[in-house]
Biopython code that builds the backbone (N, CA, C, O; Angstrom):
import numpy as np
from Bio.PDB.StructureBuilder import StructureBuilder

atoms = [
    (1, "MET", "N", (44.120, 31.425, -44.216)),
    (1, "MET", "CA", (43.933, 31.824, -42.953)),
    (1, "MET", "C", (45.178, 32.066, -42.187)),
    (1, "MET", "O", (45.982, 31.136, -42.112)),
    (2, "ASN", "N", (45.456, 33.251, -41.581)),
    (2, "ASN", "CA", (46.770, 33.641, -41.053)),
    (2, "ASN", "C", (46.555, 33.022, -39.658)),
    (2, "ASN", "O", (45.648, 33.468, -38.956)),
    (3, "THR", "N", (47.339, 32.018, -39.216)),
    (3, "THR", "CA", (47.297, 31.217, -37.879)),
    (3, "THR", "C", (48.053, 32.089, -36.802)),
    (3, "THR", "O", (47.774, 32.050, -35.603)),
    (4, "GLU", "N", (48.965, 32.822, -37.313)),
    (4, "GLU", "CA", (49.791, 33.703, -36.355)),
    (4, "GLU", "C", (48.765, 34.653, -35.566)),
    (4, "GLU", "O", (48.854, 34.763, -34.343)),
    (5, "LEU", "N", (47.884, 35.269, -36.232)),
    (5, "LEU", "CA", (46.990, 36.025, -35.545)),
    (5, "LEU", "C", (45.904, 35.342, -34.877)),
    (5, "LEU", "O", (45.258, 35.960, -34.030)),
    (6, "VAL", "N", (45.603, 34.044, -35.179)),
    (6, "VAL", "CA", (44.450, 33.372, -34.353)),
    (6, "VAL", "C", (45.085, 32.880, -33.181)),
    (6, "VAL", "O", (44.585, 33.158, -32.091)),
    (7, "ASP", "N", (46.138, 32.174, -33.250)),
    (7, "ASP", "CA", (46.672, 31.533, -32.043)),
    (7, "ASP", "C", (48.282, 31.660, -31.993)),
    (7, "ASP", "O", (49.044, 30.911, -32.605)),
    (8, "PRO", "N", (48.674, 32.737, -31.158)),
    (8, "PRO", "CA", (50.023, 32.977, -31.009)),
    (8, "PRO", "C", (50.866, 31.869, -30.352)),
    (8, "PRO", "O", (52.094, 31.908, -30.421)),
    (9, "PHE", "N", (50.178, 30.829, -29.681)),
    (9, "PHE", "CA", (51.022, 29.887, -28.828)),
    (9, "PHE", "C", (51.274, 28.520, -29.612)),
    (9, "PHE", "O", (51.937, 27.583, -29.168)),
    (10, "GLY", "N", (50.588, 28.566, -30.949)),
    (10, "GLY", "CA", (50.838, 27.264, -31.684)),
    (10, "GLY", "C", (49.836, 26.126, -31.480)),
    (10, "GLY", "O", (50.009, 25.008, -31.963)),
    (11, "LEU", "N", (48.780, 26.469, -30.739)),
    (11, "LEU", "CA", (47.928, 25.303, -30.348)),
    (11, "LEU", "C", (46.669, 25.154, -31.362)),
    (11, "LEU", "O", (45.768, 24.325, -31.231)),
    (12, "TYR", "N", (46.772, 26.051, -32.330)),
    (12, "TYR", "CA", (45.646, 26.150, -33.203)),
    (12, "TYR", "C", (45.919, 25.063, -34.383)),
    (12, "TYR", "O", (47.011, 25.078, -34.952)),
    (13, "GLU", "N", (45.030, 24.225, -34.704)),
    (13, "GLU", "CA", (45.032, 23.234, -35.802)),
    (13, "GLU", "C", (44.053, 23.680, -36.793)),
    (13, "GLU", "O", (42.871, 23.746, -36.458)),
    (14, "GLU", "N", (44.422, 23.997, -37.990)),
    (14, "GLU", "CA", (43.415, 24.416, -39.144)),
    (14, "GLU", "C", (42.558, 23.267, -39.505)),
    (14, "GLU", "O", (43.056, 22.169, -39.756)),
    (15, "GLU", "N", (41.212, 23.497, -39.542)),
    (15, "GLU", "CA", (40.366, 22.469, -39.924)),
    (15, "GLU", "C", (39.970, 22.532, -41.321)),
    (15, "GLU", "O", (39.778, 23.602, -41.900)),
    (16, "ARG", "N", (39.832, 21.258, -41.927)),
    (16, "ARG", "CA", (39.575, 21.292, -43.401)),
    (16, "ARG", "C", (38.473, 20.438, -43.576)),
    (16, "ARG", "O", (37.923, 19.953, -42.588)),
    (17, "PHE", "N", (38.046, 20.172, -44.837)),
    (17, "PHE", "CA", (36.912, 19.369, -44.979)),
    (17, "PHE", "C", (37.305, 17.909, -44.647)),
    (17, "PHE", "O", (36.396, 17.212, -44.195)),
    (18, "LEU", "N", (38.481, 17.365, -44.799)),
    (18, "LEU", "CA", (38.721, 16.041, -44.514)),
    (18, "LEU", "C", (39.088, 15.839, -43.097)),
    (18, "LEU", "O", (39.363, 14.724, -42.655)),
    (19, "THR", "N", (39.094, 16.966, -42.352)),
    (19, "THR", "CA", (39.244, 16.810, -40.856)),
    (19, "THR", "C", (38.052, 16.000, -40.375)),
    (19, "THR", "O", (38.191, 15.076, -39.574)),
    (20, "HIS", "N", (36.921, 16.349, -40.860)),
    (20, "HIS", "CA", (35.531, 15.627, -40.437)),
    (20, "HIS", "C", (34.934, 14.663, -41.332)),
    (20, "HIS", "O", (33.981, 14.001, -40.923)),
    (21, "TYR", "N", (35.388, 14.499, -42.535)),
    (21, "TYR", "CA", (34.883, 13.550, -43.440)),
    (21, "TYR", "C", (35.869, 12.510, -43.876)),
    (21, "TYR", "O", (37.012, 12.867, -44.161)),
    (22, "LYS", "N", (35.495, 11.178, -43.954)),
    (22, "LYS", "CA", (36.581, 10.203, -44.507)),
    (22, "LYS", "C", (35.673, 9.749, -45.663)),
    (22, "LYS", "O", (34.472, 9.975, -45.811)),
    (23, "THR", "N", (36.561, 9.021, -46.490)),
    (23, "THR", "CA", (36.012, 8.317, -47.735)),
    (23, "THR", "C", (35.373, 7.202, -47.354)),
    (23, "THR", "O", (35.983, 6.454, -46.590)),
    (24, "PRO", "N", (34.100, 6.856, -47.762)),
    (24, "PRO", "CA", (33.437, 5.573, -47.455)),
    (24, "PRO", "C", (34.381, 4.518, -47.847)),
    (24, "PRO", "O", (35.157, 4.718, -48.782)),
    (25, "VAL", "N", (34.372, 3.358, -47.168)),
    (25, "VAL", "CA", (35.162, 2.095, -47.423)),
    (25, "VAL", "C", (34.238, 0.945, -47.435)),
    (25, "VAL", "O", (33.317, 0.813, -46.629)),
    (26, "ASN", "N", (34.531, 0.090, -48.414)),
    (26, "ASN", "CA", (33.722, -1.138, -48.587)),
    (26, "ASN", "C", (34.248, -2.069, -47.366)),
    (26, "ASN", "O", (35.440, -2.362, -47.276)),
    (27, "ALA", "N", (33.409, -2.453, -46.561)),
    (27, "ALA", "CA", (33.696, -3.256, -45.295)),
    (27, "ALA", "C", (34.413, -4.529, -45.688)),
    (27, "ALA", "O", (35.411, -4.915, -45.079)),
    (28, "GLY", "N", (33.886, -5.180, -46.723)),
    (28, "GLY", "CA", (34.340, -6.621, -47.160)),
    (28, "GLY", "C", (35.623, -6.604, -47.759)),
    (28, "GLY", "O", (36.454, -7.477, -47.509)),
    (29, "ALA", "N", (35.834, -5.669, -48.531)),
    (29, "ALA", "CA", (37.189, -5.694, -49.390)),
    (29, "ALA", "C", (38.307, -4.704, -48.874)),
    (29, "ALA", "O", (39.474, -4.725, -49.264)),
    (30, "GLU", "N", (37.732, -3.753, -47.852)),
    (30, "GLU", "CA", (38.625, -2.716, -47.214)),
    (30, "GLU", "C", (39.248, -1.803, -48.356)),
    (30, "GLU", "O", (40.422, -1.437, -48.308)),
    (31, "GLU", "N", (38.443, -1.484, -49.314)),
    (31, "GLU", "CA", (38.877, -0.551, -50.486)),
    (31, "GLU", "C", (37.805, 0.665, -50.450)),
    (31, "GLU", "O", (36.738, 0.582, -49.842)),
    (32, "PRO", "N", (38.176, 1.668, -51.090)),
    (32, "PRO", "CA", (37.215, 2.741, -51.260)),
    (32, "PRO", "C", (36.058, 2.351, -52.086)),
    (32, "PRO", "O", (36.211, 1.632, -53.073)),
    (33, "VAL", "N", (34.929, 2.789, -51.729)),
    (33, "VAL", "CA", (33.621, 2.586, -52.518)),
    (33, "VAL", "C", (33.786, 3.319, -53.869)),
    (33, "VAL", "O", (34.213, 4.473, -53.886)),
    (34, "ASN", "N", (33.479, 2.713, -54.913)),
    (34, "ASN", "CA", (33.436, 3.034, -56.072)),
    (34, "ASN", "C", (32.069, 3.513, -56.470)),
    (34, "ASN", "O", (31.228, 2.688, -56.826)),
    (35, "ARG", "N", (31.770, 4.930, -56.427)),
    (35, "ARG", "CA", (30.400, 5.358, -56.544)),
    (35, "ARG", "C", (29.752, 5.089, -57.971)),
    (35, "ARG", "O", (28.534, 5.006, -58.134)),
    (36, "LEU", "N", (30.610, 4.971, -58.898)),
    (36, "LEU", "CA", (30.156, 4.543, -60.216)),
    (36, "LEU", "C", (29.621, 3.090, -60.376)),
    (36, "LEU", "O", (29.050, 2.738, -61.408)),
    (37, "ARG", "N", (29.808, 2.327, -59.404)),
    (37, "ARG", "CA", (29.322, 0.998, -59.670)),
    (37, "ARG", "C", (28.099, 0.811, -58.748)),
    (37, "ARG", "O", (27.573, -0.297, -58.849)),
    (38, "LEU", "N", (27.532, 1.678, -57.861)),
    (38, "LEU", "CA", (26.483, 1.634, -56.962)),
    (38, "LEU", "C", (25.239, 1.589, -57.607)),
    (38, "LEU", "O", (25.085, 2.419, -58.504)),
    (39, "PRO", "N", (24.191, 0.721, -57.337)),
    (39, "PRO", "CA", (22.895, 0.688, -58.140)),
    (39, "PRO", "C", (22.217, 1.996, -57.861)),
    (39, "PRO", "O", (22.291, 2.699, -56.854)),
    (40, "LEU", "N", (21.435, 2.198, -59.140)),
    (40, "LEU", "CA", (20.788, 3.452, -59.031)),
    (40, "LEU", "C", (19.265, 3.120, -59.424)),
    (40, "LEU", "O", (18.987, 2.539, -60.473)),
    (41, "LEU", "N", (18.302, 3.539, -58.487)),
    (41, "LEU", "CA", (16.813, 3.446, -58.871)),
    (41, "LEU", "C", (16.323, 4.681, -59.205)),
    (41, "LEU", "O", (16.069, 5.576, -58.398)),
    (42, "ASP", "N", (16.178, 4.735, -60.519)),
    (42, "ASP", "CA", (15.441, 6.052, -61.234)),
    (42, "ASP", "C", (13.911, 5.898, -61.383)),
    (42, "ASP", "O", (13.372, 5.292, -62.310)),
    (43, "ARG", "N", (13.199, 6.587, -60.250)),
    (43, "ARG", "CA", (11.958, 6.659, -60.390)),
    (43, "ARG", "C", (11.265, 7.393, -61.290)),
    (43, "ARG", "O", (10.053, 7.233, -61.439)),
    (44, "GLY", "N", (11.953, 8.250, -61.961)),
    (44, "GLY", "CA", (11.433, 9.240, -63.063)),
    (44, "GLY", "C", (11.068, 8.502, -64.365)),
    (44, "GLY", "O", (10.242, 8.994, -65.133)),
    (45, "TRP", "N", (11.675, 7.323, -64.622)),
    (45, "TRP", "CA", (11.311, 6.490, -65.797)),
    (45, "TRP", "C", (10.600, 5.348, -65.493)),
    (45, "TRP", "O", (11.089, 4.557, -64.686)),
    (46, "ASN", "N", (9.543, 5.131, -65.994)),
    (46, "ASN", "CA", (8.609, 4.043, -65.791)),
    (46, "ASN", "C", (7.604, 3.747, -67.180)),
    (46, "ASN", "O", (7.686, 4.445, -68.191)),
    (47, "ASP", "N", (6.844, 2.829, -67.068)),
    (47, "ASP", "CA", (6.011, 2.475, -68.275)),
    (47, "ASP", "C", (5.317, 3.721, -68.944)),
    (47, "ASP", "O", (5.261, 3.880, -70.163)),
    (48, "THR", "N", (4.856, 4.486, -68.120)),
    (48, "THR", "CA", (4.044, 5.655, -68.427)),
    (48, "THR", "C", (4.895, 6.900, -68.874)),
    (48, "THR", "O", (4.508, 7.640, -69.778)),
    (49, "THR", "N", (5.932, 7.068, -68.275)),
    (49, "THR", "CA", (6.774, 8.291, -68.396)),
    (49, "THR", "C", (8.218, 7.883, -68.923)),
    (49, "THR", "O", (8.936, 7.155, -68.237)),
    (50, "ALA", "N", (8.570, 8.305, -69.995)),
    (50, "ALA", "CA", (9.957, 7.989, -70.458)),
    (50, "ALA", "C", (10.631, 9.073, -71.400)),
    (50, "ALA", "O", (11.395, 8.880, -72.347)),
    (51, "ASP", "N", (10.156, 10.235, -70.899)),
    (51, "ASP", "CA", (10.730, 11.358, -71.574)),
    (51, "ASP", "C", (11.608, 12.079, -70.824)),
    (51, "ASP", "O", (12.163, 13.068, -71.303)),
]
sb = StructureBuilder()
sb.init_structure("model")
sb.init_model(0)
sb.init_chain("A")
sb.init_seg("    ")
for serial, (resi, resn, name, xyz) in enumerate(atoms, 1):
    if name == "N":
        sb.init_residue(resn, " ", resi, " ")
    sb.init_atom(name, np.array(xyz, "f"), 0.0, 1.0, " ", f" {name:<3s}", serial, name[0])
structure = sb.get_structure()
């Protein structure tokens, strides 16, 4: 985006995805959440349906 055309006074700050989103942090360890280690409950597989 061309910021000179949007804000000639230099007050415009370009918004990005990370402007509003922060990576989840494990409160106990103060480290980013490893999404591969989160438990998963798959309700599509059970005793009657396993295909």
